[in-house]
Every structure is written in structure tokens, then in C-alpha cells.
N, C-alpha and C positions, 0 to 999 in steps of 0.2 A: 179601205184606208180608214173609214169611220170606225169599223169594228175593231181594227188594230189599236187605235187610240183608246177605246173603251177598254180593251184588255189591258193596255199599258197603265191607264189610270186606275184600274182594279188591282192590279199586282204590285203597283209601286209602294202602297202603305205597308204591304206584307214584306217587301224586299228591304224596305227602310227600317221596319221593326226588327227583322232579323239581323240586320246590319248593326243597329243600335245594341242588340243583345251580345254580338260577337264583340264589339268595341268595349262594352261594359265588362265582359268577361276579361279581356285582355288587360283592362285597367286594374281590376281586381287582382289578377295574376301578378302584375308589375308592382302593385303596392304591397303585396303580401311579403311578410318577413321570411326569408329563406333560412331555414335552420340548417346549420352546418352539420353534415353527417358525421358521425364518429369515425375517425381514421383507424381503421383495423388493421393496416399494414405496419409491421414491426420494422423500426429503424434497425438497420445492420449494426451501426456503431453506437456504443454508450460510453461517453467520455465524462469526466469530472475530477475535482480536486477538493481537497480539504487542507486548509492551512490554519495552524494554531501557533499563537505567540504568547509566552508567559514571562513576566518580568516581575522581580520582587527586589526589595531594597531595604536594608535595616541599619540602624546606627545606634550606638550606646555612648553615654557619657556618665562618667562616675557611677556606673551600674554596679551595686554591690554583689550581685549574684554572678558577675563575670560574663566574659564572652568578648567577641571581636567588636572593636569599636565602630567597624564598617563592614558591610557585606553587600554584594550585588549579584544577582543571578538573571541570566535571560536564556530562554530556551524556545527553539523553533521546531515544528513539526510539519512536514509537507508530505502529503500522500496524492499521488497522481495516479489514475487508472484510464484505461482504454480497453473495452471489451468488444470484440466482434462476434456476431451469431448470424449465420445464414445457412439453411439447409442443415447439412450434416457437418458443417465447418464451424470451428469456433477458434478464436485467438484472444487470450487473456493477457494483458500487460499492465503491471504495476510498477511503481517507483516510489520508494519511501526514503525520506531525507530526515534525519535528526541531527540537530546541532545544539550544543549547550555551553555555556561559559559562567563561571562563577569567579567572584574576586572577593577575598577577604583580607582584613589587616594583617593577620598572623601568617597566611599561607600564600598570600598574592593571588595572582590570577592563573587559572588553569581550566582546561575544558572538562565538562562532566558529562558530555554526550557528543558523539560524532560517529555517524553511520550512514551509509546509503546502501540501498538494496533494490537491485532490478531483477524482475522475474518476467519471464515471457514463455507462454505455453500454448502451442497449437494442439487441437484436438479434432479428431474425426469421430463422429458418433456411430457406434455399432448398434445401440440402442438408447432409448431416451435418457438413460441414466448413466452409460458407460461410455467412455471415449478412449481410443488408443491415442496416446499424446506424445509429442516431443516437447522437452523442457529445457530452457536455459536460465542459468541464475548467476548474476555477479554481485558480490557483496564485499565492502571494504570501508574506509573511512578516508577523509580529505587531509586532515591535519596531523601534525606530530603529536604522539601521545606519550605520557610518562607515567610510571609507577613511583610510589614513595615509600619503599621498605625502610623501616626505621627513620623516616623523615628525610631519606636521601633521594634526591630527583634522579631517576633512572629512565633513559630513553627506551621505549618499548615498541612503538609503532609509528607508521607515517602512511602516506598515500600508497596503496596496493603493497603495503608491507604490513600485515598480511592483507592478501586479496584472495578471494575464493572464487573460481570459475567453475561452473558445473554443467554439464550436458548429459541428457539422459533420454531414454525412451522407455514408456511404460503405459499403465492403465490409470485412468482418472475416473474415479467413482463420484457421482454427485447424487446422493440419495435425496436430498432437499435442496431448495434453492440457494440456501446460504452456506452450504458446506461442500467442500471438495476434498477427497482423499485420493492422493496420487502415491503409486509405488512403482518403483523400477528396480529390477535385479541387475540392470545393465546400466551403470552409471560411471562417467569419467569426471574426476574433479582434479583440478590443478590447484595447489596452494603455492601462491606467488609471494616472494619476499624480495622486492626490487631494491631494497636499501642494503648497500654493501656491509654497513656495520652490523646490521641485524643478520643478513645472510651468513657472515663470517662466524657469528656465534652459533649458527645452526638453529636459529629461532624458528618456532612454528613447525618443527619437523623436517625442514629441509636439510639436505646434506651440507655441512659447512662449506662456504665458498660458492655453493649453488644458488641460484635465484629462484627456483621452482622445484616442486616435487609433484610428480604424477601419481594419482591414486585411482583405483578401479574398485568399485564396490556396489552395494545396494544402498538405495536412497528412497525415503518415504517423506512426504510432506502434507500436513493437514492444515487447511485454511478455512477459516469460519469468520464471517462478519454479519452483524445482526444489528437492526434497529429495534432494540428492546421495546422501547416506547417512545413517545414524542420527545423525552428529555435524554435518555440514555442510549448510547451506541457503543458497540464493542466490536473490535477488530483483533483477530489472533491468528498466528501461525506457528506451527511446530514442524522443525526439520530434523530428521534423523539420518545419519550417514554411517555406514559400516565399511571399513577399508579391507577388501579381501586380501590384500597384499602384505598387511601388517597388522596385527592383533585386531582381527575382525570383531572380537567380542567387546572391544572397548569402542562403544558407539558415541560418535559426536552429536551433540544436541545443541540446537539453536531455537529458542522460543522467544517470541515478541507478542506482547498484550498491550493493547490500547483501548482505555475507557475514557468516554467523554459525556459529561452531564451538563445540559445547558441551563444556564441561569437566567438568560434573556435572549434577545435577538442575535446578539454577536459575543456574549459573554459566556464562558463555560469553564467548569473544573475538568482537568485532565490528569490521568494517571497512566503512566507507562511502566510496564514491568517486563524486563528482559532477563532471560537465563541463557547461559553459555557454558557448555562443557566440552572441551577438545583435549584429549590425552597428550596431544602433541604441544599445547600451550603449557609450559613449565615455568612459570613466573611465580609461584607461590610456595608456601611452606617457609620453614626456618631459613633454608638456604636459597629460597626463590628458584628451586628446582623441581618443584612437584606440581601436578595439575591440580586444578580446583574448579569448583563450580562457581562461575561468575554471576554475579546478581547486580542488576541495576533497577532502581526504583526512583522515579521522579514524579512529584505531584505539583500541580501549579494551578493558578486560576489567571486566565487571560482572554484574549480575543480568540475566537474561532470563526472562520469563514468557509462556506461551501461554494463551489463553482460548478 
């Protein structure tokens, strides 16, 4: 018993010292700031939006150079996107909405922009830069539109008159991050004119009295968007369609360009430049029965917000 007590008393300081070292180490580990490791897992979904609003107003009084006594214009651009990417599967969705209104003393109120465009594209990667893809697209406008040949107000469009619905299967080539080149030799397109007054005229290539026209042909679309620097961004898209069933050499063209240059945290200059050519849209020329290249350019300064 005496010997056991001596052994216990001899070992106790060593045990207590070892215990103190363990406790001290635990305290150091507990007090240490734990650095968060970088998350190397990629999110499958990437979503966002860009909203731009431009407003301008002008007034004149006894202005010798002439002009409208009052003018007011407002434009809104909304771009939504949702991109999915996981393994060999990708799904790109975009929705673009452009609305504009202008009011002047001499011409009254009228829209100067009205377009919505929804595009959805599913792809299966056969290699890092090439997908086999299914594409669907819907393009139209919301409100009544008019042309003014010779100053005469003429009804020309409304919701889904015209409307363009397109479905295709093809190859999507993405040589770099910001560029997509899609081509399909097998594309179905419906031109819809749901307004009776317009369909009875045979507007937009439909048979008079019919509300739609089916077209089958080749389709290509090139999409490019780039943050050029901290100030300037660009987004563009070019669509080309050839109708095998009727005048395939007359290629329909739709091109949209949008430039934004930041002036501050929420202030920006924007410029949208659109081109449309459709041989079936015969609203131009002397008798308003000829096709023509449609051009729309809008420049404004206003609020821009990213989400």
C-alpha cells in the first residue's frame, strides 16, 4: 500500500501536466479562426435580370428654331435569364421585354417600342464545345401598332398578330464562353395572325382569312453577350430563317443589339439597335406593298439595375 501511494504521488504531476497540455491545445483549437474553404462545387442554376428605365421630356415656348411645344418619351427594357448546367446537360432560357412610348404636341401619343422574345434551348454535350440541341422560340408584341404612311394612321399589328413560334433540332457550337452558334436544317415555324382584320388582308404572308401559316426550313441563330469592361456591356443576337416551301433564297433576318455604359452605380447610357427583314411583311414602298429592312434605334439615359 505504501509503495502504491509513492507511485501515485510520483505519476500524478506527470498526468496533470499531460492533461494541462491537452486542455491548452483544445483551447487554442477552439479559439482559432476557422477559414472557410473555397466552395469548388458549381451551382447547377444561374439566374439573373437586368432592368433599364429611360425617361426624357422637353418643352418649347416661343422657340424661333421651331419644334414641338412638348415631348415626353419613356422606355423600359427587361432581360431575364435562367441557365442550367450539370454534367452533359444544359438548359438556357431567356426572356426579353422592350416597351416604349412617346408623346408629342404635333403627333400625339404612340408606341416607339414593343417586343417580347422568349427563347428556350436544351442541349446535350457530345464534346466540350458542341451540343445536340432542341430549341423553341416565341416572339411577338403586346399592344396595337400603327404605321403612318403619308401621315395617315394605319392599323398594322397587335398581340400575336404577328406572332412567331419556332421549334427546331440542331447543333449548338460554343467555341468560347460568351458565344453560341446554333444551326438547324430541320425547323418548323408558325406565323400567327390572330386578328381578323389583319388576317383578312393576308398580312405577314398568311392566306387571306387564315390565322396562321406553317413554314418549314433552315434556321440559324448566333448569340453573343460580353462584359467588355467595368463600364460597357453588350448583348446581341442574329436569327436567320429560310423557308423551303416558298422562296427559300429570301432569308428572313432578325437582329437585336443592346449596349449599356454605366455612368454610376445605377445610372447608365443605353443604345438598342434592331434590324428586321421579312419578305412577307409588305408594308413599305409607294403603295405600302413592298418588303423593306426595318430599323429601330433608341438611345437613352436612365436607371439600370441588375438582379
